[in-house]
C-alpha positions in Angstrom: -3.3 -11.8 0.3 -5.0 -8.8 2.1 -5.6 -9.1 5.8 -7.4 -6.5 8.0 -5.7 -6.1 11.4 -7.2 -4.8 14.6 -5.5 -1.7 15.9 -3.4 -1.9 19.0 -5.0 -0.8 22.2 -4.0 2.7 23.3 -3.2 3.0 27.0 -5.0 5.4 29.2 -2.2 5.6 31.8 1.6 5.5 32.2 3.0 3.5 35.1 5.8 4.9 37.2 8.9 2.8 37.5 9.5 1.9 41.1 12.5 0.2 42.8 12.3 -3.6 43.1 10.6 -5.0 46.2 11.3 -8.3 48.1 9.3 -11.2 46.6 7.7 -11.9 50.0 5.9 -8.5 49.9 3.9 -9.8 46.9 2.9 -8.2 43.6 1.8 -4.6 43.8 1.0 -2.6 40.7 3.0 0.7 40.5 1.5 4.1 40.6 -0.1 5.4 37.4 -0.6 8.8 35.8 -3.4 9.5 33.3 -1.9 10.4 29.9 -3.3 13.9 30.3 -1.1 14.4 33.4 2.1 13.6 31.5 4.0 16.3 29.7 4.1 16.3 25.9 7.8 15.7 25.6 7.6 12.5 27.7 4.6 11.3 25.6 6.5 12.0 22.4 9.6 10.2 23.7 7.5 7.1 24.7 5.8 7.0 21.3 9.1 7.3 19.4 10.6 4.6 21.6 7.6 2.3 21.1 7.8 2.8 17.3 11.5 2.1 17.3 11.1 -1.1 19.4 8.3 -2.4 17.1 10.5 -2.1 13.9 13.5 -3.5 15.7 11.5 -6.6 16.9 10.2 -7.0 13.3 13.7 -6.7 11.9 12.5 -4.0 9.5 13.5 -0.5 8.6 11.1 2.2 9.7 9.8 3.8 6.4 9.2 7.1 8.2 12.9 7.3 9.2 14.0 6.4 5.7 11.9 9.3 4.3 13.4 11.8 6.8 17.0 11.0 5.7 
């Protein structure tokens, strides 16, 4: 059975991790940086991490990593 999937949405920004705040201060979205403002090494790390997490959640072996070894 062939299925056509929609691609995942590519983000435009990266959010910056901030320290936790007291709940009574309410929700406030963290600061963001446009992808163009982030260095290439960080982008590469985030992409690699995302790919690894996807295959881990699926319980599958990444075929790209298998070819590299």
